[in-house]
C-alpha positions, 0 to 999 in steps of 0.5 A, spaced: 500 500 500 503 506 497 503 512 502 501 519 502 506 524 502 509 525 509 506 519 511 509 512 513 507 506 508 503 500 511 507 494 510 505 486 511 509 481 515 511 478 509 515 484 506 519 485 512 525 482 508 525 487 503 527 492 508 531 488 513 536 484 509 540 481 515 536 475 517 539 475 524 537 482 526 530 481 523 530 474 528 532 478 534 527 484 532 522 479 532 524 476 539 524 483 542 517 485 539 514 478 541 517 479 548 514 485 549 520 489 549 517 495 546 514 501 549 510 508 547 509 506 540 508 513 536 507 515 529 509 523 526 509 524 519 514 520 516 517 517 522 515 511 527 518 512 534 518 507 540 522 506 546 526 499 547 528 495 553 535 494 553 541 492 557 542 499 560 538 502 566 534 507 561 530 504 555 533 506 548 530 511 543 528 508 536 526 512 530 525 509 523 524 514 517 520 512 511 522 515 504 518 513 498 523 515 493 527 513 489 524 506 492 520 505 498 525 504 504 526 505 512 532 508 515 533 506 523 536 510 528 537 508 535 541 510 542 543 503 543 551 502 542 550 500 535 548 507 533 556 508 533 556 504 526 553 506 520 547 501 519 540 501 517 537 497 522 540 494 529 535 489 533 531 495 536 530 498 529 528 491 526 523 490 532 520 497 531 518 495 523 516 488 526 511 492 530 509 497 524 508 491 520 504 487 525 500 492 529 500 499 525 493 500 529 498 500 536 501 506 534 499 513 537 499 519 532 503 524 535 503 532 533 511 532 534 517 527 535 518 525 542 523 528 546 530 525 545 528 521 539 534 520 534 533 523 528 528 527 529 527 534 526 529 538 533 536 541 531 532 548 529 529 548 535 535 547 540 540 551 542 547 548 541 551 546 547 557 550 548 563 547 551 562 552 557 555 549 558 558 542 557 563 543 563 557 546 567 553 539 566 559 535 568 560 539 574 553 538 576 554 531 575 560 530 579 557 534 585 551 529 585 555 524 586 559 527 591 552 528 595 550 521 594 557 518 597 556 523 603 549 521 604 550 514 604 557 514 608 553 518 613 547 515 614 549 508 612 545 503 607 540 501 612 536 508 610 536 506 602 530 505 599 528 502 593 526 509 590 533 512 592 536 506 588 532 508 582 534 515 583 541 512 582 540 509 576 537 515 573 543 519 575 548 514 572 544 515 565 545 522 566 552 521 568 553 517 561 550 522 557 555 528 560 561 524 558 562 522 566 563 514 564 567 512 570 562 515 575 556 512 571 559 505 571 561 505 578 554 508 580 550 503 576 555 498 580 553 501 586 545 501 585 546 493 583 550 492 589 544 495 593 539 491 590 542 485 591 540 478 588 534 481 584 539 486 581 538 482 574 531 483 574 530 490 573 527 496 577 520 492 577 522 486 580 525 489 587 520 492 591 521 495 598 526 491 602 527 490 610 533 495 611 536 490 615 536 484 610 539 488 605 545 490 609 546 483 612 546 481 605 551 486 603 558 485 601 561 490 605 568 490 602 565 490 595 561 496 597 566 500 600 571 499 594 565 502 590 564 508 595 572 509 595 572 509 587 566 514 587 569 519 592 576 519 589 574 519 582 569 525 584 575 529 587 579 528 581 574 531 576 573 537 581 580 539 580 580 538 573 573 542 572 577 547 576 583 547 571 587 542 573 589 538 566 588 530 566 593 526 564 591 522 557 590 516 560 586 519 566 582 522 560 581 515 557 579 512 564 575 517 567 571 521 561 573 517 555 575 520 548 575 518 541 582 518 539 584 520 532 591 517 529 594 524 530 592 524 538 596 517 538 603 516 540 607 512 535 611 506 537 616 503 532 621 497 532 617 493 536 618 485 536 612 482 538 610 475 540 602 474 541 601 470 547 593 470 548 588 471 543 580 471 544 573 472 541 568 473 546 561 477 546 559 482 551 553 482 555 551 488 550 552 484 544 559 486 542 564 482 539 571 483 541 577 479 538 583 481 542 590 479 541 595 480 547 603 481 545 609 481 549 615 486 546 621 482 546 625 489 545 622 492 552 618 487 555 612 491 555 605 488 554 600 491 548 593 489 545 590 489 539 582 489 539 577 489 534 570 491 537 564 490 533 556 490 535 554 482 534 550 484 527 556 487 524 561 482 526 558 477 522 559 480 516 566 483 517 573 480 516 575 478 523 581 480 526 587 475 525 591 471 530 598 472 530 600 465 534 606 462 532 609 468 529 614 473 531 612 480 528 619 483 528 620 491 526 612 492 527 610 499 527 603 502 530 600 507 534 598 506 541 592 509 545 593 513 551 591 508 557 594 503 562 598 496 560 597 492 556 597 499 551 592 498 546 595 499 539 593 500 532 598 497 527 601 501 521 606 496 519 606 488 521 613 488 520 617 482 518 613 476 520 617 470 522 616 463 525 616 463 533 622 459 535 627 457 541 631 464 540 624 468 541 622 464 547 629 465 550 628 472 549 621 472 552 624 469 558 630 474 558 624 480 558 620 476 564 620 479 571 626 475 574 621 473 580 615 473 584 618 479 588 618 483 582 611 481 580 609 484 586 613 490 586 609 491 579 602 490 582 604 495 588 606 500 583 600 499 579 595 500 584 598 507 587 594 510 581 587 509 584 584 510 577 588 504 574 584 498 572 584 492 577 589 488 573 596 489 570 600 484 565 606 481 567 611 475 564 614 472 570 619 467 571 617 461 575 620 455 577 614 450 580 607 450 582 605 448 589 599 445 590 595 446 596 588 444 597 584 446 591 589 452 590 595 453 586 601 458 587 606 460 582 613 459 586 620 462 584 627 459 585 627 463 591 621 459 594 617 466 594 610 464 591 604 468 588 597 465 588 593 463 582 586 463 582 581 458 585 578 456 579 577 449 577 577 451 569 584 454 570 587 448 574 584 443 568 588 447 563 594 448 567 594 441 568 594 440 560 599 445 559 604 442 564 604 435 563 611 432 561 614 439 561 618 443 565 615 450 567 619 456 565 615 462 566 608 465 566 604 470 562 598 473 564 595 479 569 596 480 576 591 483 581 587 482 587 583 476 589 580 474 596 585 480 598 590 476 596 595 478 590 593 473 584 596 471 578 591 469 572 595 466 567 594 466 560 600 462 557 606 458 559 613 458 557 615 451 558 621 446 556 619 439 553 623 434 550 624 438 544 626 445 547 622 451 549 614 452 547 609 457 548 603 454 551 596 457 551 593 456 558 587 461 559 582 465 554 582 472 555 574 472 556 569 475 561 572 470 566 579 473 566 580 477 572 572 476 574 574 475 581 578 481 582 573 486 579 567 483 583 571 484 590 574 480 595 570 474 598 567 476 604 567 474 612 569 467 613 569 465 606 575 470 605 579 468 612 578 460 609 581 462 602 586 466 605 588 461 610 588 455 605 592 459 600 598 460 605 597 468 607 601 470 613 597 471 620 599 479 619 596 479 612 589 475 615 589 480 621 590 486 616 584 483 612 580 483 617 581 490 620 579 492 613 573 488 612 571 491 619 572 498 616 568 496 610 562 494 615 563 501 619 562 504 612 556 500 610 553 502 617 554 509 617 560 514 619 555 517 624 556 511 628 563 511 628 565 512 635 571 510 639 568 503 641 569 501 634 576 505 632 580 504 638 580 496 638 582 496 630 587 502 632 590 497 637 590 491 631 594 496 627 599 498 632 600 491 633 602 490 625 606 496 626 602 501 622 602 507 627 600 513 623 594 509 620 592 507 627 593 515 629 589 517 623 583 512 625 583 514 632 582 521 630 576 520 626 571 520 631 573 526 634 570 530 628 563 532 630 560 532 623 560 525 620 561 528 613 568 531 615 570 524 617 569 521 610 575 523 606 580 521 611 576 514 612 577 513 605 584 515 605 585 510 610 582 504 607 586 505 600 592 505 604 591 499 608 589 496 601 596 497 599 599 495 606 595 488 605 598 487 598 605 487 601 603 483 607 599 478 603 604 477 597 609 475 602 608 467 602 614 462 602 614 455 600 619 450 604 621 446 598 624 441 603 617 439 605 615 438 598 615 433 593 615 433 586 609 430 582 612 425 577 607 426 572 607 434 572 615 435 573 613 443 574 608 441 580 610 440 587 605 438 593 606 437 601 609 430 602 604 425 603 605 422 610 601 415 608 601 411 601 594 410 598 592 404 593 589 407 587 582 405 589 582 409 595 585 415 591 580 414 586 574 415 591 577 421 594 578 424 587 571 423 586 569 426 593 573 432 591 577 431 597 584 430 593 587 434 588 590 431 581 597 432 583 597 429 590 593 423 587 598 423 582 604 422 587 600 416 590 599 413 584 606 413 582 608 410 589 603 405 588 606 403 581 613 404 583 612 399 589 610 393 584 615 388 581 617 389 574 615 382 573 607 384 575 607 390 570 610 385 564 605 379 566 599 383 567 599 390 563 591 390 564 588 394 567 595 398 569 597 400 562 590 403 561 590 408 567 593 415 564 596 417 571 600 411 571 603 412 564 610 416 566 611 411 572 610 405 567 615 408 562 620 409 567 619 402 570 620 399 563 625 403 560 631 398 562 627 392 561 629 392 553 626 386 550 621 384 555 618 391 555 618 391 547 614 385 548 609 388 553 608 394 548 607 389 542 601 386 546 598 392 548 598 395 541 595 388 538 590 387 543 583 390 542 584 395 548 582 402 549 586 407 547 590 409 553 593 402 554 596 403 547 598 410 548 602 407 554 605 402 549 608 408 545 611 411 551 614 405 553 617 404 546 620 411 547 623 410 554 626 404 551 629 407 545 632 413 549 635 408 555 639 405 549 642 398 549 641 392 544 633 393 544 633 401 543 633 400 535 627 395 535 623 400 540 625 405 535 623 401 529 616 399 532 615 406 533 616 408 526 611 402 524 606 405 529 607 412 526 606 410 519 601 405 519 596 406 525 589 407 524 588 411 530 590 418 529 592 419 537 597 413 536 600 416 530 601 423 533 604 420 539 609 416 535 611 421 531 613 426 537 617 420 540 621 419 533 622 427 533 625 426 540 629 421 538 632 424 532 633 431 536 637 427 541 641 424 535 642 430 532 644 434 538 643 442 539 642 443 532 637 439 530 635 443 524 631 437 520 627 436 526 625 443 527 624 444 520 619 438 519 615 440 526 615 447 523 611 445 517 606 441 521 606 447 526 604 452 520 598 448 518 596 447 526 596 454 527 592 456 521 587 451 523 587 453 530 586 461 528 580 459 524 577 455 530 578 461 534 576 466 530 571 464 524 565 468 525 560 462 523 560 455 527 560 451 520 567 454 519 569 453 526 567 446 525 570 444 519 577 447 522 576 442 528 575 436 524 581 438 520 585 439 526 583 432 529 584 429 522 591 432 522 593 428 528 598 433 531 598 433 539 600 441 538 593 442 536 591 440 543 591 447 546 586 449 541 582 444 541 581 445 549 579 452 548 574 450 543 571 445 548 571 450 554 569 456 550 566 456 543 559 459 543 556 453 539 554 447 543 556 443 536 563 445 536 564 444 543 561 437 542 566 435 536 572 438 540 570 433 546 571 427 541 577 430 538 580 431 544 579 423 546 581 421 539 588 425 540 588 421 547 588 427 551 588 424 558 587 430 562 580 431 560 578 424 563 576 427 570 572 433 566 568 427 562 567 423 568 564 429 571 559 431 565 557 424 565 556 424 573 551 430 572 547 426 567 541 428 571 542 435 569 544 435 562 543 429 558 546 431 552 553 433 555 553 426 559 552 423 552 558 427 549 562 424 555 560 417 555 562 417 547 569 421 549 570 416 555 569 410 550 574 413 545 579 414 550 579 408 554 582 410 560 580 406 566 579 412 571 572 413 567 570 406 567 567 406 574 562 412 572 560 408 565 558 402 569 554 406 574 550 409 568 550 402 565 547 399 571 542 405 571 540 403 564 542 410 562 543 410 554 544 403 554 546 402 547 551 408 547 554 406 554 555 399 552 559 401 546 563 405 550 565 400 555 566 395 550 571 400 547 575 399 553 577 392 551 579 387 556 580 392 561 572 393 562 571 385 562 572 384 569 569 390 572 563 389 568 562 382 570 563 384 577 557 389 576 552 384 573 554 379 579 552 384 584 546 386 579 544 379 576 537 383 573 542 387 568 543 380 565 536 381 562 538 387 558 540 386 551 545 391 551 548 388 557 549 381 553 551 386 547 557 389 550 560 382 552 558 379 545 563 385 542 569 383 546 573 377 544 571 370 545 577 368 548 577 374 553 570 373 555 571 365 556 578 366 560 574 371 565 568 367 566 573 360 567 577 364 573 570 365 576 568 358 576 574 356 579 574 361 584 567 360 586 566 352 585 564 349 592 560 356 594 553 355 597 551 360 592 555 357 586 549 353 582 545 360 582 552 364 579 553 358 575 547 359 571 549 367 570 556 365 568 552 360 562 548 366 560 554 371 559 558 365 556 552 364 551 554 370 547 560 366 544 560 359 541 567 358 544 566 361 551 559 357 551 563 351 550 569 352 555 564 355 561 559 350 560 564 344 560 567 347 567 560 348 570 558 341 568 565 338 571 564 343 577 557 340 578 558 333 577 555 329 582 552 335 586 545 334 589 540 339 590 534 342 586 539 348 584 545 344 582 541 340 578 538 345 574 545 349 573 548 342 571 542 341 566 543 348 563 551 346 562 549 340 558 544 344 554 549 349 552 554 343 550 548 339 546 548 333 551 541 335 553 536 338 548 532 344 551 525 342 554 527 335 556 
C-alpha cells in the first residue's frame, strides 16, 4: 500500500525482508517485539518512534524514517551502542518495523517527535551546547555524586530505599550522557550492589526491602571499594573542572575520548610475540577479538582489539591471530591508557616463525621473580584510577599445590597465588604435563585480598626445547574475581588461610573488612568503641600513623568531615595488605615433586594410598590431581617389574600411571618391547596403547641392544596406525629421538615440526576466530584429522569456550581421539551430572569410550547399571577392551537383573571370545564349592552364551564343577551346562 506524502507506508509481515536484509537482526527484532520489549509506540509524519528495553538502566530511543523515493525504504536510528556504526537497522530498529508491520493500529499519532528521539527534526529548535555549558553539566554531575557518597557514608545503607536506588540509576544515565563514564559505571555498580540478588531483574522486580536484610546481605568490602572509587574519582574531576589538566590516560579512564591517529603516540621497532588471543561477546552484544603481545625489545605488554556490535561482526573480516609468529620491526600507534597499551598497527613488520631464540628472549624480558611481580602490582595500584589488573611475564620455577589452590613459586621459594578456579587448574594441568615450567604470562591483581596471578600462557621446556603454551582465554572470566571484590567474612579468612597468607596479612584483612562494615553502617556511628580496638590491631602490625589517623576520626563532630580521611585510610591499608599478603614462602624441603607434572610440587604425603582409595577421594573432591598423582606413582613404583610385564591390564590403561610405567620399563629392553607389542595388538582402549608408545620411547632413549627395535616399532606405529592419537604420539617420540641424535642443532627436526606447526596454527586461528560455527567446525575436524598433539591447546579452548554447543561437542571427541588424558576427570564429571544435562553426559560417555582410560570406567558402569543410554554406554565400555571385562562382570554379579538387558549381553558379545571365556573360567574356579555357586553358575552360562567358544569352555567347567552335586539348584545349573554343550536338548 503506497503512502501519502509525509506519511509512513503500511507494510505486511511478509515484506519485512525487503527492508531488513540481515536475517539475524530481523530474528532478534522479532524476539524483542514478541517479548514485549517495546514501549510508547508513536507515529509523526514520516517517522515511527518507540522506546526499547535494553541492557542499560534507561530504555533506548528508536526512530525509523520512511522515504518513498527513489524506492520505498526505512532508515533506523537508535541510542543503543550500535548507533556508533553506520547501519540501517540494529535489533531495536528491526523490532520497531516488526511492530509497524504487525500492529500499525498500536501506534499513537503524535503532533511532534518525542523528546530525545534520534533523528528527529529538533536541531532548529535547540540551542547548541557550548563547551562552557558542557563543563557546567559535568560539574553538576560530579557534585551529585559527591552528595550521594556523603549521604550514604553518613547515614549508612540501612536508610536506602528502593526509590533512592532508582534515583541512582537515573543519575548514572545522566552521568553517561555528560561524558562522566567512570562515575556512571561505578554508580550503576553501586545501585546493583544495593539491590542485591534481584539486581538482574530490573527496577520492577525489587520492591521495598527490610533495611536490615539488605545490609546483612551486603558485601561490605565490595561496597566500600565502590564508595572509595566514587569519592576519589569525584575529587579528581573537581580539580580538573577547576583547571587542573588530566593526564591522557586519566582522560581515557575517567571521561573517555575518541582518539584520532594524530592524538596517538607512535611506537616503532617493536618485536612482538602474541601470547593470548580471544573472541568473546559482551553482555551488550559486542564482539571483541583481542590479541595480547609481549615486546621482546622492552618487555612491555600491548593489545590489539577489534570491537564490533554482534550484527556487524558477522559480516566483517575478523581480526587475525598472530600465534606462532614473531612480528619483528612492527610499527603502530598506541592509545593513551594503562598496560597492556592498546595499539593500532601501521606496519606488521617482518613476520617470522616463533622459535627457541624468541622464547629465550621472552624469558630474558620476564620479571626475574615473584618479588618483582609484586613490586609491579604495588606500583600499579598507587594510581587509584588504574584498572584492577596489570600484565606481567614472570619467571617461575614450580607450582605448589595446596588444597584446591595453586601458587606460582620462584627459585627463591617466594610464591604468588593463582586463582581458585577449577577451569584454570584443568588447563594448567594440560599445559604442564611432561614439561618443565619456565615462566608465566598473564595479569596480576587482587583476589580474596590476596595478590593473584591469572595466567594466560606458559613458557615451558619439553623434550624438544622451549614452547609457548596457551593456558587461559582472555574472556569475561579473566580477572572476574578481582573486579567483583574480595570474598567476604569467613569465606575470605578460609581462602586466605588455605592459600598460605601470613597471620599479619589475615589480621590486616580483617581490620579492613571491619572498616568496610563501619562504612556500610554509617560514619555517624563511628565512635571510639569501634576505632580504638582496630587502632590497637594496627599498632600491633606496626602501622602507627594509620592507627593515629583512625583514632582521630571520631573526634570530628560532623560525620561528613570524617569521610575523606576514612577513605584515605582504607586505600592505604589496601596497599599495606598487598605487601603483607604477597609475602608467602614455600619450604621446598617439605615438598615433593609430582612425577607426572615435573613443574608441580605438593606437601609430602605422610601415608601411601592404593589407587582405589585415591580414586574415591578424587571423586569426593577431597584430593587434588597432583597429590593423587604422587600416590599413584608410589603405588606403581612399589610393584615388581615382573607384575607390570605379566599383567599390563588394567595398569597400562590408567593415564596417571603412564610416566611411572615408562620409567619402570625403560631398562627392561626386550621384555618391555614385548609388553608394548601386546598392548598395541590387543583390542584395548586407547590409553593402554598410548602407554605402549611411551614405553617404546623410554626404551629407545635408555639405549642398549633393544633401543633400535623400540625405535623401529615406533616408526611402524607412526606410519601405519589407524588411530590418529597413536600416530601423533609416535611421531613426537621419533622427533625426540632424532633431536637427541642430532644434538643442539637439530635443524631437520625443527624444520619438519615447523611445517606441521604452520598448518596447526592456521587451523587453530580459524577455530578461534571464524565468525560462523560451520567454519569453526570444519577447522576442528581438520585439526583432529591432522593428528598433531600441538593442536591440543586449541582444541581445549574450543571445548571450554566456543559459543556453539556443536563445536564444543566435536572438540570433546577430538580431544579423546588425540588421547588427551587430562580431560578424563572433566568427562567423568559431565557424565556424573547426567541428571542435569543429558546431552553433555552423552558427549562424555562417547569421549570416555574413545579414550579408554580406566579412571572413567567406574562412572560408565554406574550409568550402565542405571540403564542410562544403554546402547551408547555399552559401546563405550566395550571400547575399553579387556580392561572393562572384569569390572563389568563384577557389576552384573552384584546386579544379576542387568543380565536381562540386551545391551548388557551386547557389550560382552563385542569383546573377544577368548577374553570373555578366560574371565568367566577364573570365576568358576574361584567360586566352585560356594553355597551360592549353582545360582552364579547359571549367570556365568548366560554371559558365556554370547560366544560359541566361551559357551563351550564355561559350560564344560560348570558341568565338571557340578558333577555329582545334589540339590534342586545344582541340578538345574548342571542341566543348563549340558544344554549349552548339546548333551541335553532344551525342554527335556
